[in-house]
GUVODREN-195493 format. One line per field, with one value per residue (C-alpha): z, x, y; residue number from 1. Coordinates in steps of 0.2 Angstrom, whole numbers, plus 5000, padded with zeros to 4 digits. Last residue first. Layout:
pz	(Z	...)
px	(X	...)
py	(Y	...)
nr	(NUM	...)
This chain:
pz	(5001	4992	5011	5012	5010	5025	5036	5028	5032	5048	5053	5044	5058	5049	5047	5049	5044	5045	5031	5027	5023	5014	5001	4990	4996	4998	4980	4974	4975	4961	4949	4962	4972	4975	4981	4974	4984	4987	4991	5003	5013	5020	5038	5035	5019	5009	5013	5009	4994	4988	4989	4984	4968	4963	4950	4931	4918	4923	4914	4918	4898	4896	4898	4909	4923	4936	4926	4934	4933	4945	4932	4937	4925	4939	4932	4918	4932	4929	4945	4954	4973	4966	4980	4971	4981	4964	4956	4971	4971	4953	4953	4971	4964	4945	4955	4964	4949	4941	4928	4907	4899	4884	4871	4862	4870	4884	4893	4892	4907	4901	4917	4918	4923	4930	4919	4908	4905	4902	4889	4880	4877	4870	4858	4852	4852	4837	4828	4827	4837	4837	4853	4847	4854	4873	4890	4892	4897	4886	4869	4858	4840	4828	4811	4817	4803	4793	4799	4812	4821	4837	4835	4849	4853	4866	4884	4896	4895	4903	4917	4916	4919	4935	4942	4941	4947	4963	4963	4965	4953	4963	4957	4943	4934	4918	4915	4911	4930	4935	4933	4924	4912	4919	4925	4933	4948	4953	4938	4950	4966	4979	4996	5008	5001	5007	5023	5024	5018	5032	5044	5040	5030	5043	5040	5058	5059	5040	5024	5016	5016	5001	4987	4986	4988	4980	4971	4973	4956	4952	4937	4923	4912	4924	4934	4951	4956	4939	4937	4955	4951	4953	4970	4979	4979	4978	4965	4952	4949	4955	4950	4955	4946	4957	4954	4956	4936	4937	4928	4911	4900	4888	4904	4911	4896	4894	4911	4904	4887	4900	4912	4896	4889	4907	4911	4899	4890	4896	4880	4886	4891	4873	4873	4859	4870	4886	4900	4915	4929	4942	4956	4957	4946	4935	4916	4918	4928	4937	4935	4948	4944	4961	4971	4957	4969	4961	4943	4947	4927	4920	4927	4919	4899	4896	4910	4908	4892	4891	4910	4898	4883	4895	4900	4913	4924	4943	4946	4963	4970	4983	4995	4997	5001	4987	4975	4977	4971	4956	4954	4954	4943	4925	4935	4920	4927	4940	4947	4964	4975	4986	4994	5013	5023	5042	5041	5035	5039	5039	5021	5013	5020	5011	4997	4993	4995	4984	4971	4970	4971	4965	4962	4944	4951	4961	4980	4991	5004	5009	5026	5026	5036	5053	5064	5078	5061	5074	5077	5058	5054	5068	5058	5042	5047	5056	5039	5027	5035	5039	5021	5015	5026	5021	5001	5005	5012	4999	4987	4995	4993	4974	4972	4978	4997	5008	5021	5018	5029	5031	5046	5060	5063	5083	5092	5109	5104	5086	5072	5054	5041	5023	5009	4996	5006	5007	5019	5010	5022	5013	5021	5038	5048	5056	5038	5036	5053	5051	5035	5039	5057	5048	5035	5019	5015	5020	5003	4990	4990	4995	4989	5005	4995	4997	4993	5012	5020	5022	5026	5020	5011	5003	5000	4997	5006	4998	4990	4991	4976	4978	4974	4955)
px	(5123	5142	5149	5150	5132	5130	5140	5130	5114	5117	5125	5110	5098	5092	5074	5068	5050	5052	5063	5073	5091	5082	5079	5065	5051	5063	5070	5055	5062	5073	5064	5071	5056	5048	5029	5017	5002	4984	4990	5006	4993	4998	5009	5023	5033	5019	5009	5026	5028	5009	5011	5025	5022	5004	4999	5000	4986	4978	4991	4992	4993	5009	5016	5029	5022	5032	5032	5049	5056	5055	5041	5024	5013	5003	5004	5018	5029	5045	5059	5050	5044	5034	5020	5006	4989	4977	4985	4981	4964	4960	4968	4958	4942	4941	4946	4927	4918	4925	4938	4936	4952	4954	4964	4976	4992	4993	4977	4959	4948	4934	4920	4908	4918	4904	4903	4888	4900	4915	4902	4897	4916	4920	4906	4912	4928	4923	4912	4929	4929	4925	4925	4919	4902	4900	4903	4912	4911	4897	4891	4905	4902	4907	4915	4932	4940	4946	4939	4924	4936	4942	4950	4949	4959	4954	4958	4951	4967	4974	4965	4966	4986	4982	4971	4984	4997	4989	4980	4998	5013	5028	5038	5051	5052	5054	5056	5043	5048	5027	5029	5015	5032	5031	5044	5032	5040	5029	5040	5045	5031	5030	5023	5041	5039	5022	5026	5040	5028	5015	5028	5031	5049	5063	5074	5084	5078	5082	5070	5072	5089	5089	5080	5095	5111	5125	5140	5159	5171	5189	5193	5181	5192	5206	5192	5195	5179	5167	5169	5161	5145	5133	5142	5139	5118	5108	5111	5096	5101	5118	5136	5145	5160	5175	5189	5205	5202	5212	5203	5210	5194	5199	5200	5183	5176	5183	5177	5158	5158	5164	5148	5139	5147	5144	5126	5116	5102	5086	5071	5054	5061	5069	5083	5086	5073	5085	5082	5089	5079	5068	5063	5072	5085	5082	5079	5090	5104	5112	5129	5136	5153	5165	5170	5174	5182	5198	5193	5183	5187	5184	5166	5157	5154	5164	5164	5145	5143	5156	5145	5128	5138	5144	5126	5114	5121	5122	5135	5146	5154	5167	5166	5177	5160	5165	5170	5155	5144	5156	5155	5135	5133	5130	5118	5109	5090	5087	5105	5116	5127	5134	5149	5157	5146	5152	5165	5154	5134	5127	5136	5131	5112	5111	5120	5114	5097	5099	5104	5090	5077	5062	5070	5075	5094	5089	5100	5109	5118	5135	5140	5156	5162	5166	5167	5152	5142	5128	5134	5135	5119	5109	5118	5115	5098	5095	5104	5092	5077	5081	5086	5070	5060	5065	5064	5046	5043	5050	5038	5023	5026	5028	5014	5002	4992	5006	5001	5009	5012	5027	5022	5036	5042	5040	5056	5049	5058	5050	5059	5064	5061	5070	5061	5076	5091	5090	5106	5115	5129	5144	5152	5159	5146	5144	5140	5125	5121	5122	5111	5097	5095	5100	5085	5082	5064	5062	5058	5069	5079	5097	5106	5116	5133	5146	5163	5166	5177	5196	5196	5201	5183	5186	5200	5192	5190	5192	5179	5177	5182	5167	5169	5164)
py	(4947	4951	4949	4968	4971	4960	4973	4990	4980	4976	4993	5001	4989	4976	4973	4953	4950	4930	4931	4949	4941	4927	4941	4935	4946	4962	4955	4963	4981	4978	4992	5005	5011	5029	5026	5039	5040	5034	5016	5021	5027	5045	5042	5058	5051	5046	5062	5074	5066	5067	5085	5090	5080	5090	5079	5074	5071	5090	5098	5116	5125	5135	5150	5143	5154	5164	5179	5184	5165	5150	5142	5136	5128	5118	5100	5105	5111	5121	5125	5114	5115	5130	5132	5127	5127	5133	5117	5106	5113	5112	5093	5089	5099	5090	5072	5075	5079	5062	5066	5065	5070	5082	5082	5100	5094	5106	5097	5103	5097	5086	5084	5071	5057	5048	5031	5038	5053	5038	5031	5049	5053	5036	5037	5055	5048	5034	5050	5061	5077	5096	5107	5125	5124	5127	5118	5104	5085	5080	5086	5087	5092	5078	5081	5080	5069	5083	5099	5108	5119	5121	5103	5090	5074	5063	5058	5043	5033	5048	5045	5027	5028	5040	5029	5015	5026	5029	5013	5005	5000	5005	5019	5024	5040	5046	5067	5080	5088	5085	5065	5056	5046	5029	5016	5004	4996	4979	4971	4956	4955	4970	4963	4965	4984	4986	4983	4998	5011	5004	5006	5025	5033	5036	5021	5018	5001	4998	4996	5009	5006	4991	5005	5019	5008	5017	5007	5012	5011	5014	5012	5004	4995	4993	4982	4980	4977	4977	4958	4954	4966	4954	4949	4965	4960	4974	4987	4992	5009	5015	5014	5025	5030	5034	5047	5035	5033	5050	5064	5070	5077	5061	5049	5055	5051	5035	5033	5037	5024	5010	5014	5013	4998	4991	4996	4983	4992	4992	4992	4997	5016	5017	5029	5044	5054	5052	5044	5053	5047	5052	5040	5022	5015	4999	5008	5025	5017	5031	5032	5045	5052	5055	5067	5080	5095	5095	5097	5115	5122	5106	5104	5120	5119	5105	5094	5097	5092	5077	5071	5070	5061	5049	5043	5040	5056	5062	5074	5071	5086	5088	5100	5117	5129	5138	5122	5114	5131	5130	5114	5112	5129	5116	5106	5097	5091	5077	5076	5081	5073	5085	5082	5082	5090	5094	5106	5119	5116	5136	5141	5122	5125	5141	5141	5125	5131	5145	5134	5124	5137	5125	5108	5104	5103	5088	5089	5077	5079	5071	5064	5055	5039	5041	5057	5050	5046	5052	5070	5070	5066	5078	5094	5089	5085	5104	5110	5101	5105	5126	5127	5118	5128	5145	5138	5134	5151	5161	5147	5151	5170	5167	5157	5171	5171	5165	5154	5138	5123	5111	5103	5105	5087	5082	5083	5092	5108	5109	5100	5102	5090	5089	5099	5092	5091	5073	5068	5057	5043	5039	5023	5016	5010	5028	5036	5024	5029	5046	5043	5033	5044	5062	5058	5048	5047	5062	5071	5064	5048	5052	5035	5029	5025	5011	5013	5012	5023	5028	5049	5064	5066	5052	5041	5022	5006	4989	4980	4960	4947	4936	4921	4912)
nr	(468	467	466	465	464	463	462	461	460	459	458	457	456	455	454	453	452	451	450	449	448	447	446	445	444	443	442	441	440	439	438	437	436	435	434	433	432	431	430	429	428	427	426	425	424	423	422	421	420	419	418	417	416	415	414	413	412	411	410	409	408	407	406	405	404	403	402	401	400	399	398	397	396	395	394	393	392	391	390	389	388	387	386	385	384	383	382	381	380	379	378	377	376	375	374	373	372	371	370	369	368	367	366	365	364	363	362	361	360	359	358	357	356	355	354	353	352	351	350	349	348	347	346	345	344	343	342	341	340	339	338	337	336	335	334	333	332	331	330	329	328	327	326	325	324	323	322	321	320	319	318	317	316	315	314	313	312	311	310	309	308	307	306	305	304	303	302	301	300	299	298	297	296	295	294	293	292	291	290	289	288	287	286	285	284	283	282	281	280	279	278	277	276	275	274	273	272	271	270	269	268	267	266	265	264	263	262	261	260	259	258	257	256	255	254	253	252	251	250	249	248	247	246	245	244	243	242	241	240	239	238	237	236	235	234	233	232	231	230	229	228	227	226	225	224	223	222	221	220	219	218	217	216	215	214	213	212	211	210	209	208	207	206	205	204	203	202	201	200	199	198	197	196	195	194	193	192	191	190	189	188	187	186	185	184	183	182	181	180	179	178	177	176	175	174	173	172	171	170	169	168	167	166	165	164	163	162	161	160	159	158	157	156	155	154	153	152	151	150	149	148	147	146	145	144	143	142	141	140	139	138	137	136	135	134	133	132	131	130	129	128	127	126	125	124	123	122	121	120	119	118	117	116	115	114	113	112	111	110	109	108	107	106	105	104	103	102	101	100	99	98	97	96	95	94	93	92	91	90	89	88	87	86	85	84	83	82	81	80	79	78	77	76	75	74	73	72	71	70	69	68	67	66	65	64	63	62	61	60	59	58	57	56	55	54	53	52	51	50	49	48	47	46	45	44	43	42	41	40	39	38	37	36	35	34	33	32	31	30	29	28	27	26	25	24	23	22	21	20	19	18	17	16	15	14	13	12	11	10	9	8	7	6	5	4	3	2	1)
């Protein structure tokens, strides 16, 4: 079948290619990549998630925290986030040179999301065309976007989610709805919106789900000219030939999150870029270790393997001598009120003998066994929490008056701010969370990248437009 090709769409008052650069969390997308994407005629996306600021010499300013309390550190985090995002937008806008468009991306569940959005949009008027936002139900997104005269592009994984947003809030600001991003919860990298009704092990065809989303949009009176942006699993546009100019679906645009990681302008460190070309099919894991509580997709590496192994060294306990819990636990804990099954007692003793000598309580009345070194890192990371999420299962932080979820901090998770900052600024990709979409293995198969070729963003966009 011959590739149809795509036509420009009208966005932000100018014609742009219906190609959107994914926002990609902490510092994995910045002014250099997003400015170049816009300069190539597409919609570049500056990540406004704890973005980098620079000193007078152009060096990245490390985000260090001196506040004594979590609330103090949270305020520092918000200041860093606003300053960094403003700096990134200004630089991206300059690089774009009046071509394409610049969006910013935020996570609704990040700490201080609304304050950060206000802070950035107030200081970048005329530069930002739109705001993409997912990871939660961003009801107030439309209200904030309308206040600054920018588009809003909610990221959803189902027509049902969009219907709830539309009915409750978005129908009051329909003129600023720039697009609706459909993010495939089985294939997209990073956090995604897999619901309790969906099986993480049974991916669903995106076509009927996107058709259902368009039906919901039509029910709300939304024009077919408002694009649905297909995100997650998008590599070759020729694979989506039947979606283009399809009257069932209306206007369709495409978001690329993983492919732009491997460009000359991509800000990620070389070590990370090298790892991308070595990913095998099935090398990206859809997992539930994130402290956000969302499913997310990341590269299988020693960091993820260690989290899996930690959760497997887990047993249930009772504080009373009841039912099957007839044995008193005698390793890993202090005190005598831990009752476990005979089988779990034997497992716990085995783990203890292997060096996993500390048992840490989880919020689910279980114990996980870790080494003393692991325990020290977990406790330090929990203590150093700076409230990067609206609520965090790992540290039990919550952006509320009490600054606590009221639940026990969960040692099966990790500090997401720490690891994402580390991998983005030169940390070993094996020792950190490495987000990627499930199609990342194609770096090793796509002839475009043969012999170690790394394209510029312009070369990548031109290649995408050919269908490849």
